C-alpha positions as CSV (number, residue, x, y, z in Angstrom):
1,X,43.0,107.6,112.5
2,X,40.4,107.3,109.8
3,X,39.3,104.1,108.2
4,X,41.2,104.8,105.0
5,X,44.5,105.3,106.9
6,X,43.9,102.0,108.7
7,X,43.2,100.3,105.4
8,X,46.4,101.9,103.9
9,X,48.4,100.2,106.6
10,X,47.4,96.7,105.5
11,X,50.1,95.1,103.3
12,X,47.9,94.7,100.2
13,X,50.9,94.2,98.0
14,X,51.8,91.0,99.9
15,X,48.2,89.8,99.7
16,X,47.7,90.4,96.0
17,X,51.3,89.4,95.1
18,X,50.5,85.7,95.4
19,X,47.0,85.6,93.9
20,X,48.0,85.1,90.3
21,X,50.1,82.1,91.2
22,X,47.2,80.3,92.8
23,X,44.9,81.1,89.9
24,X,47.5,79.8,87.4
25,X,48.2,76.6,89.2
26,X,44.4,76.0,89.6
27,X,43.9,76.5,85.9
28,X,46.7,74.0,85.1
29,X,45.2,71.4,87.3
30,X,41.8,72.1,85.8
31,X,43.1,71.7,82.3
32,X,44.8,68.5,83.1
33,X,41.7,67.0,84.7
34,X,39.5,68.3,81.9
35,X,41.7,66.7,79.3
36,X,41.3,63.4,81.0
37,X,37.7,63.6,82.0
38,X,36.3,65.8,79.3
39,X,35.1,63.1,76.9
40,X,34.6,60.3,79.3
41,X,30.8,60.7,79.8
42,X,30.2,59.4,76.3
43,X,32.8,56.6,76.7
44,X,31.3,55.3,79.9
45,X,28.2,54.2,78.3
46,X,30.2,51.9,76.0
47,X,32.1,49.0,77.4
48,X,35.5,48.9,75.9
49,X,38.8,47.3,76.6
50,X,41.6,49.4,78.0
51,X,45.1,48.7,76.7
52,X,48.2,48.8,78.9
53,X,49.4,51.9,77.0
54,X,46.1,53.7,77.9
55,X,46.5,52.7,81.5
56,X,50.1,53.9,81.5
57,X,49.0,57.2,80.0
58,X,46.4,57.6,82.7
59,X,48.8,56.8,85.4
60,X,51.3,59.3,84.1
61,X,48.5,61.9,84.0
62,X,47.5,61.1,87.6
63,X,51.1,61.4,88.7
64,X,51.5,64.7,86.9
65,X,48.3,65.9,88.6
66,X,49.7,64.8,92.0
67,X,52.8,66.8,91.3
68,X,50.8,69.8,90.3
69,X,48.7,69.6,93.4
70,X,51.8,69.2,95.6
71,X,53.2,72.3,94.0
72,X,50.0,74.2,94.5
73,X,49.8,73.1,98.1
74,X,53.4,74.3,98.6
75,X,52.5,77.7,97.1
76,X,49.4,77.9,99.2
77,X,51.3,77.1,102.4
78,X,53.9,79.8,101.6
79,X,51.1,82.3,100.9
80,X,49.4,81.4,104.2
81,X,52.6,82.0,106.0
82,X,53.0,85.4,104.4
83,X,49.4,86.3,105.2
84,X,49.8,85.3,108.8
85,X,52.9,87.5,109.0
86,X,50.8,90.3,107.5
87,X,48.0,89.6,110.0
88,X,50.6,89.8,112.9
89,X,51.8,93.2,111.6
90,X,48.2,94.4,111.5
91,X,47.6,93.1,115.0
92,X,50.7,94.9,116.3
93,X,49.6,98.1,114.7
94,X,46.1,97.8,116.1
95,X,47.5,97.3,119.6
96,X,49.8,100.3,119.2
97,X,46.9,102.4,118.0
98,X,44.7,101.3,120.9
99,X,47.5,102.0,123.4
100,X,48.1,105.5,122.0
101,X,44.4,106.3,122.1
102,X,44.0,104.9,125.6
103,X,47.0,107.0,126.7
104,X,45.5,110.1,125.1
105,X,42.2,109.4,126.9
106,X,43.9,109.2,130.3
107,X,45.9,112.4,129.6
108,X,42.8,114.2,128.6
109,X,40.9,113.0,131.7
110,X,43.8,114.1,133.9
111,X,43.9,117.5,132.3
112,X,40.1,117.8,132.6
113,X,40.3,117.0,136.3
114,X,43.2,119.4,136.7
115,X,41.3,122.2,135.0
116,X,38.1,121.5,137.0
117,X,40.0,121.5,140.4
118,X,41.8,124.7,139.5
């Protein structure tokens, strides 16, 4: 078995299947955070009163960020589960390949001894 055939056995479709969802959720969280913190550097230098409406808006934004993060964590957990299943498959295939190669080594040694004794 060559390296390319071993790499072909890896379930790349499962691995790449979930990559766009992680990127999309990360971009959503980044855009939400950037909306909130994007212009705050200039505002921090000034002292200003914050109204209850602004506080309510910030709290809702934080709650939405928490929901987005929980959703992202759920997707990541699912993907880790899928990747661990894929790793188990690779492990089983590796054990099978090693077993077959060990068996072929034993058979070839037996045949070599048989030919040498004959």
